[in-house]
Structure formats: structure tokens, C-alpha cells
CHARMM internal coordinates of N, CA and C (Angstrom, degrees):
IC EDIT
DIST 1 N 1 CA 1.4484
DIST 1 CA 1 C 1.5277
ANGL 1 N 1 CA 1 C 109.22
DIST 1 C 2 N 1.3038
ANGL 1 CA 1 C 2 N 117.27
DIHE 1 N 1 CA 1 C 2 N 129.77
DIST 2 N 2 CA 1.4550
ANGL 1 C 2 N 2 CA 121.76
DIHE 1 CA 1 C 2 N 2 CA 179.03
DIST 2 CA 2 C 1.5230
ANGL 2 N 2 CA 2 C 109.80
DIHE 1 C 2 N 2 CA 2 C -80.03
DIST 2 C 3 N 1.3327
ANGL 2 CA 2 C 3 N 114.30
DIHE 2 N 2 CA 2 C 3 N 145.32
DIST 3 N 3 CA 1.4572
ANGL 2 C 3 N 3 CA 119.94
DIHE 2 CA 2 C 3 N 3 CA 176.64
DIST 3 CA 3 C 1.5236
ANGL 3 N 3 CA 3 C 108.88
DIHE 2 C 3 N 3 CA 3 C -87.39
DIST 3 C 4 N 1.3202
ANGL 3 CA 3 C 4 N 116.69
DIHE 3 N 3 CA 3 C 4 N 131.52
DIST 4 N 4 CA 1.4794
ANGL 3 C 4 N 4 CA 118.23
DIHE 3 CA 3 C 4 N 4 CA 177.62
DIST 4 CA 4 C 1.5190
ANGL 4 N 4 CA 4 C 110.27
DIHE 3 C 4 N 4 CA 4 C -64.95
DIST 4 C 5 N 1.3113
ANGL 4 CA 4 C 5 N 115.03
DIHE 4 N 4 CA 4 C 5 N 143.83
DIST 5 N 5 CA 1.4553
ANGL 4 C 5 N 5 CA 120.66
DIHE 4 CA 4 C 5 N 5 CA 177.67
DIST 5 CA 5 C 1.5141
ANGL 5 N 5 CA 5 C 108.63
DIHE 4 C 5 N 5 CA 5 C -116.71
DIST 5 C 6 N 1.2964
ANGL 5 CA 5 C 6 N 115.07
DIHE 5 N 5 CA 5 C 6 N 150.68
DIST 6 N 6 CA 1.4550
ANGL 5 C 6 N 6 CA 120.34
DIHE 5 CA 5 C 6 N 6 CA -179.80
DIST 6 CA 6 C 1.5215
ANGL 6 N 6 CA 6 C 108.57
DIHE 5 C 6 N 6 CA 6 C -119.49
DIST 6 C 7 N 1.3401
ANGL 6 CA 6 C 7 N 115.68
DIHE 6 N 6 CA 6 C 7 N 132.16
DIST 7 N 7 CA 1.4541
ANGL 6 C 7 N 7 CA 121.96
DIHE 6 CA 6 C 7 N 7 CA 179.56
DIST 7 CA 7 C 1.5268
ANGL 7 N 7 CA 7 C 108.94
DIHE 6 C 7 N 7 CA 7 C -127.49
DIST 7 C 8 N 1.3102
ANGL 7 CA 7 C 8 N 115.08
DIHE 7 N 7 CA 7 C 8 N 160.38
DIST 8 N 8 CA 1.4507
ANGL 7 C 8 N 8 CA 121.23
DIHE 7 CA 7 C 8 N 8 CA 177.52
DIST 8 CA 8 C 1.5212
ANGL 8 N 8 CA 8 C 109.33
DIHE 7 C 8 N 8 CA 8 C -90.62
DIST 8 C 9 N 1.3190
ANGL 8 CA 8 C 9 N 116.53
DIHE 8 N 8 CA 8 C 9 N 134.91
DIST 9 N 9 CA 1.4645
ANGL 8 C 9 N 9 CA 121.80
DIHE 8 CA 8 C 9 N 9 CA 175.12
DIST 9 CA 9 C 1.5242
ANGL 9 N 9 CA 9 C 108.20
DIHE 8 C 9 N 9 CA 9 C -116.29
DIST 9 C 10 N 1.3151
ANGL 9 CA 9 C 10 N 115.24
DIHE 9 N 9 CA 9 C 10 N 127.40
DIST 10 N 10 CA 1.4590
ANGL 9 C 10 N 10 CA 121.27
DIHE 9 CA 9 C 10 N 10 CA 174.04
DIST 10 CA 10 C 1.5216
ANGL 10 N 10 CA 10 C 106.22
DIHE 9 C 10 N 10 CA 10 C -107.38
DIST 10 C 11 N 1.3145
ANGL 10 CA 10 C 11 N 116.30
DIHE 10 N 10 CA 10 C 11 N 119.24
DIST 11 N 11 CA 1.4598
ANGL 10 C 11 N 11 CA 120.86
DIHE 10 CA 10 C 11 N 11 CA -177.74
DIST 11 CA 11 C 1.5197
ANGL 11 N 11 CA 11 C 108.24
DIHE 10 C 11 N 11 CA 11 C -118.52
DIST 11 C 12 N 1.3253
ANGL 11 CA 11 C 12 N 114.81
DIHE 11 N 11 CA 11 C 12 N 123.33
DIST 12 N 12 CA 1.4661
ANGL 11 C 12 N 12 CA 120.58
DIHE 11 CA 11 C 12 N 12 CA -177.91
DIST 12 CA 12 C 1.5180
ANGL 12 N 12 CA 12 C 110.15
DIHE 11 C 12 N 12 CA 12 C -129.44
DIST 12 C 13 N 1.2944
ANGL 12 CA 12 C 13 N 114.58
DIHE 12 N 12 CA 12 C 13 N 148.75
DIST 13 N 13 CA 1.4641
ANGL 12 C 13 N 13 CA 120.60
DIHE 12 CA 12 C 13 N 13 CA 175.63
DIST 13 CA 13 C 1.5236
ANGL 13 N 13 CA 13 C 108.44
DIHE 12 C 13 N 13 CA 13 C -73.30
DIST 13 C 14 N 1.3152
ANGL 13 CA 13 C 14 N 115.80
DIHE 13 N 13 CA 13 C 14 N 134.86
DIST 14 N 14 CA 1.4590
ANGL 13 C 14 N 14 CA 121.15
DIHE 13 CA 13 C 14 N 14 CA 176.30
DIST 14 CA 14 C 1.5273
ANGL 14 N 14 CA 14 C 108.18
DIHE 13 C 14 N 14 CA 14 C -142.21
DIST 14 C 15 N 1.3038
ANGL 14 CA 14 C 15 N 116.07
DIHE 14 N 14 CA 14 C 15 N 110.77
DIST 15 N 15 CA 1.4586
ANGL 14 C 15 N 15 CA 119.94
DIHE 14 CA 14 C 15 N 15 CA -177.60
DIST 15 CA 15 C 1.5151
ANGL 15 N 15 CA 15 C 110.47
DIHE 14 C 15 N 15 CA 15 C 64.60
DIST 15 C 16 N 1.3270
ANGL 15 CA 15 C 16 N 115.99
DIHE 15 N 15 CA 15 C 16 N -127.26
DIST 16 N 16 CA 1.4694
ANGL 15 C 16 N 16 CA 121.40
DIHE 15 CA 15 C 16 N 16 CA -179.47
DIST 16 CA 16 C 1.5228
ANGL 16 N 16 CA 16 C 113.16
DIHE 15 C 16 N 16 CA 16 C -90.40
DIST 16 C 17 N 1.3315
ANGL 16 CA 16 C 17 N 117.75
DIHE 16 N 16 CA 16 C 17 N 1.28
DIST 17 N 17 CA 1.4611
ANGL 16 C 17 N 17 CA 120.44
DIHE 16 CA 16 C 17 N 17 CA -176.42
DIST 17 CA 17 C 1.5126
ANGL 17 N 17 CA 17 C 111.93
DIHE 16 C 17 N 17 CA 17 C -135.54
DIST 17 C 18 N 1.3191
ANGL 17 CA 17 C 18 N 114.80
DIHE 17 N 17 CA 17 C 18 N -157.78
DIST 18 N 18 CA 1.4547
ANGL 17 C 18 N 18 CA 122.30
DIHE 17 CA 17 C 18 N 18 CA -177.41
DIST 18 CA 18 C 1.5224
ANGL 18 N 18 CA 18 C 109.83
DIHE 17 C 18 N 18 CA 18 C -132.98
DIST 18 C 19 N 1.3230
ANGL 18 CA 18 C 19 N 115.44
DIHE 18 N 18 CA 18 C 19 N 144.24
DIST 19 N 19 CA 1.4511
ANGL 18 C 19 N 19 CA 122.61
DIHE 18 CA 18 C 19 N 19 CA 175.68
DIST 19 CA 19 C 1.5204
ANGL 19 N 19 CA 19 C 107.59
DIHE 18 C 19 N 19 CA 19 C -113.14
DIST 19 C 20 N 1.3332
ANGL 19 CA 19 C 20 N 116.48
DIHE 19 N 19 CA 19 C 20 N 134.16
DIST 20 N 20 CA 1.4549
ANGL 19 C 20 N 20 CA 121.95
DIHE 19 CA 19 C 20 N 20 CA 179.02
DIST 20 CA 20 C 1.5209
ANGL 20 N 20 CA 20 C 108.18
DIHE 19 C 20 N 20 CA 20 C -116.75
DIST 20 C 21 N 1.3322
ANGL 20 CA 20 C 21 N 116.45
DIHE 20 N 20 CA 20 C 21 N 133.60
DIST 21 N 21 CA 1.4583
ANGL 20 C 21 N 21 CA 122.30
DIHE 20 CA 20 C 21 N 21 CA -177.84
DIST 21 CA 21 C 1.5134
ANGL 21 N 21 CA 21 C 109.87
DIHE 20 C 21 N 21 CA 21 C -128.56
DIST 21 C 22 N 1.3224
ANGL 21 CA 21 C 22 N 115.51
DIHE 21 N 21 CA 21 C 22 N 132.89
DIST 22 N 22 CA 1.4599
ANGL 21 C 22 N 22 CA 122.28
DIHE 21 CA 21 C 22 N 22 CA 168.67
DIST 22 CA 22 C 1.5180
ANGL 22 N 22 CA 22 C 105.54
DIHE 21 C 22 N 22 CA 22 C -105.63
DIST 22 C 23 N 1.3329
ANGL 22 CA 22 C 23 N 116.76
DIHE 22 N 22 CA 22 C 23 N 99.99
DIST 23 N 23 CA 1.4568
ANGL 22 C 23 N 23 CA 120.24
DIHE 22 CA 22 C 23 N 23 CA -173.87
DIST 23 CA 23 C 1.5287
ANGL 23 N 23 CA 23 C 112.45
DIHE 22 C 23 N 23 CA 23 C -69.86
DIST 23 C 24 N 1.3337
ANGL 23 CA 23 C 24 N 118.41
DIHE 23 N 23 CA 23 C 24 N -27.13
DIST 24 N 24 CA 1.4682
ANGL 23 C 24 N 24 CA 120.25
DIHE 23 CA 23 C 24 N 24 CA 178.83
DIST 24 CA 24 C 1.5227
ANGL 24 N 24 CA 24 C 111.97
DIHE 23 C 24 N 24 CA 24 C -61.54
DIST 24 C 25 N 1.3292
ANGL 24 CA 24 C 25 N 116.52
DIHE 24 N 24 CA 24 C 25 N -35.27
DIST 25 N 25 CA 1.4666
ANGL 24 C 25 N 25 CA 121.08
DIHE 24 CA 24 C 25 N 25 CA -177.36
DIST 25 CA 25 C 1.5178
ANGL 25 N 25 CA 25 C 112.98
DIHE 24 C 25 N 25 CA 25 C -108.91
DIST 25 C 26 N 1.3203
ANGL 25 CA 25 C 26 N 117.13
DIHE 25 N 25 CA 25 C 26 N -3.93
DIST 26 N 26 CA 1.4630
ANGL 25 C 26 N 26 CA 122.73
DIHE 25 CA 25 C 26 N 26 CA -177.53
DIST 26 CA 26 C 1.5351
ANGL 26 N 26 CA 26 C 110.52
DIHE 25 C 26 N 26 CA 26 C 56.99
DIST 26 C 27 N 1.3258
ANGL 26 CA 26 C 27 N 114.74
DIHE 26 N 26 CA 26 C 27 N 50.14
DIST 27 N 27 CA 1.4658
ANGL 26 C 27 N 27 CA 122.33
DIHE 26 CA 26 C 27 N 27 CA 179.03
DIST 27 CA 27 C 1.5178
ANGL 27 N 27 CA 27 C 107.56
DIHE 26 C 27 N 27 CA 27 C -123.20
DIST 27 C 28 N 1.3308
ANGL 27 CA 27 C 28 N 115.85
DIHE 27 N 27 CA 27 C 28 N 136.29
DIST 28 N 28 CA 1.4578
ANGL 27 C 28 N 28 CA 120.87
DIHE 27 CA 27 C 28 N 28 CA -179.58
DIST 28 CA 28 C 1.5193
ANGL 28 N 28 CA 28 C 109.75
DIHE 27 C 28 N 28 CA 28 C -131.80
DIST 28 C 29 N 1.3177
ANGL 28 CA 28 C 29 N 115.04
DIHE 28 N 28 CA 28 C 29 N 157.77
DIST 29 N 29 CA 1.4531
ANGL 28 C 29 N 29 CA 122.41
DIHE 28 CA 28 C 29 N 29 CA 175.37
DIST 29 CA 29 C 1.5223
ANGL 29 N 29 CA 29 C 107.26
DIHE 28 C 29 N 29 CA 29 C -151.62
DIST 29 C 30 N 1.3177
ANGL 29 CA 29 C 30 N 115.58
DIHE 29 N 29 CA 29 C 30 N -178.26
DIST 30 N 30 CA 1.4657
ANGL 29 C 30 N 30 CA 119.09
DIHE 29 CA 29 C 30 N 30 CA -179.21
DIST 30 CA 30 C 1.5134
ANGL 30 N 30 CA 30 C 110.05
DIHE 29 C 30 N 30 CA 30 C -149.11
DIST 30 C 31 N 1.3228
ANGL 30 CA 30 C 31 N 115.83
DIHE 30 N 30 CA 30 C 31 N 168.67
DIST 31 N 31 CA 1.4520
ANGL 30 C 31 N 31 CA 121.92
DIHE 30 CA 30 C 31 N 31 CA 177.22
DIST 31 CA 31 C 1.5132
ANGL 31 N 31 CA 31 C 110.35
DIHE 30 C 31 N 31 CA 31 C -167.96
DIST 31 C 32 N 1.3123
ANGL 31 CA 31 C 32 N 115.57
DIHE 31 N 31 CA 31 C 32 N 167.80
DIST 32 N 32 CA 1.4663
ANGL 31 C 32 N 32 CA 120.55
DIHE 31 CA 31 C 32 N 32 CA -179.85
DIST 32 CA 32 C 1.5222
ANGL 32 N 32 CA 32 C 112.05
DIHE 31 C 32 N 32 CA 32 C -77.55
DIST 32 C 33 N 1.3346
ANGL 32 CA 32 C 33 N 117.61
DIHE 32 N 32 CA 32 C 33 N -22.88
DIST 33 N 33 CA 1.4601
ANGL 32 C 33 N 33 CA 122.69
DIHE 32 CA 32 C 33 N 33 CA 177.68
DIST 33 CA 33 C 1.5304
ANGL 33 N 33 CA 33 C 108.27
DIHE 32 C 33 N 33 CA 33 C -128.54
DIST 33 C 34 N 1.3365
ANGL 33 CA 33 C 34 N 116.43
DIHE 33 N 33 CA 33 C 34 N 166.57
DIST 34 N 34 CA 1.4625
ANGL 33 C 34 N 34 CA 120.39
DIHE 33 CA 33 C 34 N 34 CA 176.40
DIST 34 CA 34 C 1.5234
ANGL 34 N 34 CA 34 C 109.88
DIHE 33 C 34 N 34 CA 34 C -59.11
DIST 34 C 35 N 1.3194
ANGL 34 CA 34 C 35 N 116.74
DIHE 34 N 34 CA 34 C 35 N -45.11
DIST 35 N 35 CA 1.4568
ANGL 34 C 35 N 35 CA 121.13
DIHE 34 CA 34 C 35 N 35 CA -178.17
DIST 35 CA 35 C 1.5336
ANGL 35 N 35 CA 35 C 111.71
DIHE 34 C 35 N 35 CA 35 C -62.00
DIST 35 C 36 N 1.3309
ANGL 35 CA 35 C 36 N 116.48
DIHE 35 N 35 CA 35 C 36 N -41.98
DIST 36 N 36 CA 1.4582
ANGL 35 C 36 N 36 CA 120.17
DIHE 35 CA 35 C 36 N 36 CA 179.77
DIST 36 CA 36 C 1.5298
ANGL 36 N 36 CA 36 C 110.66
DIHE 35 C 36 N 36 CA 36 C -67.37
DIST 36 C 37 N 1.3191
ANGL 36 CA 36 C 37 N 117.57
DIHE 36 N 36 CA 36 C 37 N -40.60
DIST 37 N 37 CA 1.4582
ANGL 36 C 37 N 37 CA 121.05
DIHE 36 CA 36 C 37 N 37 CA 177.72
DIST 37 CA 37 C 1.5246
ANGL 37 N 37 CA 37 C 110.51
DIHE 36 C 37 N 37 CA 37 C -61.91
DIST 37 C 38 N 1.3319
ANGL 37 CA 37 C 38 N 116.54
DIHE 37 N 37 CA 37 C 38 N -41.36
DIST 38 N 38 CA 1.4608
ANGL 37 C 38 N 38 CA 121.03
DIHE 37 CA 37 C 38 N 38 CA 178.37
DIST 38 CA 38 C 1.5223
ANGL 38 N 38 CA 38 C 111.10
DIHE 37 C 38 N 38 CA 38 C -64.83
DIST 38 C 39 N 1.3207
ANGL 38 CA 38 C 39 N 117.15
DIHE 38 N 38 CA 38 C 39 N -46.79
DIST 39 N 39 CA 1.4762
ANGL 38 C 39 N 39 CA 120.58
DIHE 38 CA 38 C 39 N 39 CA 178.13
DIST 39 CA 39 C 1.5242
ANGL 39 N 39 CA 39 C 111.20
DIHE 38 C 39 N 39 CA 39 C -59.35
DIST 39 C 40 N 1.3271
ANGL 39 CA 39 C 40 N 116.56
DIHE 39 N 39 CA 39 C 40 N -44.19
DIST 40 N 40 CA 1.4575
ANGL 39 C 40 N 40 CA 120.51
DIHE 39 CA 39 C 40 N 40 CA -179.60
DIST 40 CA 40 C 1.5299
ANGL 40 N 40 CA 40 C 111.62
DIHE 39 C 40 N 40 CA 40 C -65.25
DIST 40 C 41 N 1.3344
ANGL 40 CA 40 C 41 N 116.81
DIHE 40 N 40 CA 40 C 41 N -36.34
DIST 41 N 41 CA 1.4572
ANGL 40 C 41 N 41 CA 120.12
DIHE 40 CA 40 C 41 N 41 CA 177.20
DIST 41 CA 41 C 1.5225
ANGL 41 N 41 CA 41 C 110.76
DIHE 40 C 41 N 41 CA 41 C -66.68
DIST 41 C 42 N 1.3128
ANGL 41 CA 41 C 42 N 117.24
DIHE 41 N 41 CA 41 C 42 N -43.33
DIST 42 N 42 CA 1.4659
ANGL 41 C 42 N 42 CA 120.59
DIHE 41 CA 41 C 42 N 42 CA 177.84
DIST 42 CA 42 C 1.5279
ANGL 42 N 42 CA 42 C 109.87
DIHE 41 C 42 N 42 CA 42 C -59.53
DIST 42 C 43 N 1.3174
ANGL 42 CA 42 C 43 N 117.12
DIHE 42 N 42 CA 42 C 43 N -44.04
DIST 43 N 43 CA 1.4645
ANGL 42 C 43 N 43 CA 120.87
DIHE 42 CA 42 C 43 N 43 CA 178.65
DIST 43 CA 43 C 1.5290
ANGL 43 N 43 CA 43 C 110.96
DIHE 42 C 43 N 43 CA 43 C -62.33
DIST 43 C 44 N 1.3254
ANGL 43 CA 43 C 44 N 117.29
DIHE 43 N 43 CA 43 C 44 N -42.57
DIST 44 N 44 CA 1.4643
ANGL 43 C 44 N 44 CA 120.96
DIHE 43 CA 43 C 44 N 44 CA 179.79
DIST 44 CA 44 C 1.5310
ANGL 44 N 44 CA 44 C 110.96
DIHE 43 C 44 N 44 CA 44 C -63.73
DIST 44 C 45 N 1.3270
ANGL 44 CA 44 C 45 N 116.91
DIHE 44 N 44 CA 44 C 45 N -40.29
DIST 45 N 45 CA 1.4723
ANGL 44 C 45 N 45 CA 120.58
DIHE 44 CA 44 C 45 N 45 CA 177.85
DIST 45 CA 45 C 1.5217
ANGL 45 N 45 CA 45 C 110.16
DIHE 44 C 45 N 45 CA 45 C -65.23
DIST 45 C 46 N 1.3306
ANGL 45 CA 45 C 46 N 117.35
DIHE 45 N 45 CA 45 C 46 N -45.36
DIST 46 N 46 CA 1.4634
ANGL 45 C 46 N 46 CA 120.82
DIHE 45 CA 45 C 46 N 46 CA 179.60
DIST 46 CA 46 C 1.5248
ANGL 46 N 46 CA 46 C 111.17
DIHE 45 C 46 N 46 CA 46 C -60.11
DIST 46 C 47 N 1.3276
ANGL 46 CA 46 C 47 N 117.15
DIHE 46 N 46 CA 46 C 47 N -43.96
DIST 47 N 47 CA 1.4673
ANGL 46 C 47 N 47 CA 120.50
DIHE 46 CA 46 C 47 N 47 CA 179.16
DIST 47 CA 47 C 1.5205
ANGL 47 N 47 CA 47 C 111.07
DIHE 46 C 47 N 47 CA 47 C -64.63
DIST 47 C 48 N 1.3228
ANGL 47 CA 47 C 48 N 117.16
DIHE 47 N 47 CA 47 C 48 N -41.16
DIST 48 N 48 CA 1.4562
ANGL 47 C 48 N 48 CA 120.53
DIHE 47 CA 47 C 48 N 48 CA 177.32
DIST 48 CA 48 C 1.5231
ANGL 48 N 48 CA 48 C 110.49
DIHE 47 C 48 N 48 CA 48 C -60.33
DIST 48 C 49 N 1.3362
ANGL 48 CA 48 C 49 N 116.84
DIHE 48 N 48 CA 48 C 49 N -48.33
DIST 49 N 49 CA 1.4668
ANGL 48 C 49 N 49 CA 120.86
DIHE 48 CA 48 C 49 N 49 CA -177.74
DIST 49 CA 49 C 1.5311
ANGL 49 N 49 CA 49 C 111.97
DIHE 48 C 49 N 49 CA 49 C -63.28
DIST 49 C 50 N 1.3192
ANGL 49 CA 49 C 50 N 117.43
DIHE 49 N 49 CA 49 C 50 N -34.18
DIST 50 N 50 CA 1.4659
ANGL 49 C 50 N 50 CA 121.45
DIHE 49 CA 49 C 50 N 50 CA 178.96
DIST 50 CA 50 C 1.5224
ANGL 50 N 50 CA 50 C 111.85
DIHE 49 C 50 N 50 CA 50 C -72.79
DIST 50 C 51 N 1.3227
ANGL 50 CA 50 C 51 N 117.40
DIHE 50 N 50 CA 50 C 51 N -38.27
DIST 51 N 51 CA 1.4641
ANGL 50 C 51 N 51 CA 121.08
DIHE 50 CA 50 C 51 N 51 CA -170.30
DIST 51 CA 51 C 1.5297
ANGL 51 N 51 CA 51 C 114.34
DIHE 50 C 51 N 51 CA 51 C -97.07
DIST 51 C 52 N 1.3106
ANGL 51 CA 51 C 52 N 118.26
DIHE 51 N 51 CA 51 C 52 N -26.75
DIST 52 N 52 CA 1.4607
ANGL 51 C 52 N 52 CA 120.88
DIHE 51 CA 51 C 52 N 52 CA -173.28
DIST 52 CA 52 C 1.5190
ANGL 52 N 52 CA 52 C 112.03
DIHE 51 C 52 N 52 CA 52 C -75.74
DIST 52 C 53 N 1.3093
ANGL 52 CA 52 C 53 N 114.56
DIHE 52 N 52 CA 52 C 53 N 148.58
DIST 53 N 53 CA 1.4530
ANGL 52 C 53 N 53 CA 121.62
DIHE 52 CA 52 C 53 N 53 CA 173.05
DIST 53 CA 53 C 1.5357
ANGL 53 N 53 CA 53 C 107.91
DIHE 52 C 53 N 53 CA 53 C -64.13
DIST 53 C 54 N 1.3416
ANGL 53 CA 53 C 54 N 118.14
DIHE 53 N 53 CA 53 C 54 N 137.54
DIST 54 N 54 CA 1.4739
ANGL 53 C 54 N 54 CA 119.80
DIHE 53 CA 53 C 54 N 54 CA -178.46
DIST 54 CA 54 C 1.5240
ANGL 54 N 54 CA 54 C 113.89
DIHE 53 C 54 N 54 CA 54 C -54.06
DIST 54 C 55 N 1.3356
ANGL 54 CA 54 C 55 N 118.07
DIHE 54 N 54 CA 54 C 55 N -33.98
DIST 55 N 55 CA 1.4567
ANGL 54 C 55 N 55 CA 119.54
DIHE 54 CA 54 C 55 N 55 CA 178.66
DIST 55 CA 55 C 1.5314
ANGL 55 N 55 CA 55 C 111.25
DIHE 54 C 55 N 55 CA 55 C -66.76
DIST 55 C 56 N 1.3232
ANGL 55 CA 55 C 56 N 116.59
DIHE 55 N 55 CA 55 C 56 N -33.88
DIST 56 N 56 CA 1.4600
ANGL 55 C 56 N 56 CA 120.68
DIHE 55 CA 55 C 56 N 56 CA 178.14
DIST 56 CA 56 C 1.5348
ANGL 56 N 56 CA 56 C 110.07
DIHE 55 C 56 N 56 CA 56 C -67.84
DIST 56 C 57 N 1.3233
ANGL 56 CA 56 C 57 N 116.43
DIHE 56 N 56 CA 56 C 57 N -38.76
DIST 57 N 57 CA 1.4655
ANGL 56 C 57 N 57 CA 120.85
DIHE 56 CA 56 C 57 N 57 CA 177.35
DIST 57 CA 57 C 1.5330
ANGL 57 N 57 CA 57 C 109.41
DIHE 56 C 57 N 57 CA 57 C -62.78
DIST 57 C 58 N 1.3371
ANGL 57 CA 57 C 58 N 117.29
DIHE 57 N 57 CA 57 C 58 N -47.02
DIST 58 N 58 CA 1.4669
ANGL 57 C 58 N 58 CA 120.71
DIHE 57 CA 57 C 58 N 58 CA 179.21
DIST 58 CA 58 C 1.5184
ANGL 58 N 58 CA 58 C 111.28
DIHE 57 C 58 N 58 CA 58 C -60.70
DIST 58 C 59 N 1.3387
ANGL 58 CA 58 C 59 N 117.54
DIHE 58 N 58 CA 58 C 59 N -39.88
DIST 59 N 59 CA 1.4585
ANGL 58 C 59 N 59 CA 120.62
DIHE 58 CA 58 C 59 N 59 CA -179.79
DIST 59 CA 59 C 1.5203
ANGL 59 N 59 CA 59 C 112.15
DIHE 58 C 59 N 59 CA 59 C -63.39
DIST 59 C 60 N 1.3102
ANGL 59 CA 59 C 60 N 117.78
DIHE 59 N 59 CA 59 C 60 N -31.23
DIST 60 N 60 CA 1.4714
ANGL 59 C 60 N 60 CA 120.63
DIHE 59 CA 59 C 60 N 60 CA 180.00
DIST 60 CA 60 C 1.5203
ANGL 60 N 60 CA 60 C 111.69
DIHE 59 C 60 N 60 CA 60 C -68.42
DIST 60 C 61 N 1.3341
ANGL 60 CA 60 C 61 N 117.20
DIHE 60 N 60 CA 60 C 61 N -21.95
DIST 61 N 61 CA 1.4540
ANGL 60 C 61 N 61 CA 120.85
DIHE 60 CA 60 C 61 N 61 CA -179.83
DIST 61 CA 61 C 1.5230
ANGL 61 N 61 CA 61 C 112.52
DIHE 60 C 61 N 61 CA 61 C -83.33
DIST 61 C 62 N 1.3097
ANGL 61 CA 61 C 62 N 117.87
DIHE 61 N 61 CA 61 C 62 N -8.33
DIST 62 N 62 CA 1.4753
ANGL 61 C 62 N 62 CA 120.83
DIHE 61 CA 61 C 62 N 62 CA -177.18
DIST 62 CA 62 C 1.4914
ANGL 62 N 62 CA 62 C 112.01
DIHE 61 C 62 N 62 CA 62 C -109.41
END
COOR INIT
IC SEED 1 N 1 CA 1 C
IC BUILD
């Protein structure tokens, strides 16, 4: 069973949409609404965690 992890999301308005940033992992996404930007960021983090080499994940935390 995987342990849930919690990350910080910074969501800011940019132009006509929103940009979401997870500074712990240096991953960003965007969306037309705050909710969409958040969903897209969660998806980007999940894809990164699934595909990245574990050493690369650890390096992002330092």
C-alpha cells in the first residue's frame, strides 16, 4: 500500500487562466479555472511519480 503524500500547490491567475505550481517537485500546470489548474497539477504530479526514476524524485526534494 502506498503512503499518501501531501504537496503544496500555488495557484495564481495568469492572463485568462490559472497556473498551478508544486514548488517541492518543480512541476507546473495550468487551467481555465482554479479547479482545473489544480486537477491538472495533480495529474502531472501523478504522472511524474509513476514515470520518473526514484533517484530523480529524491533529487527534487533537495
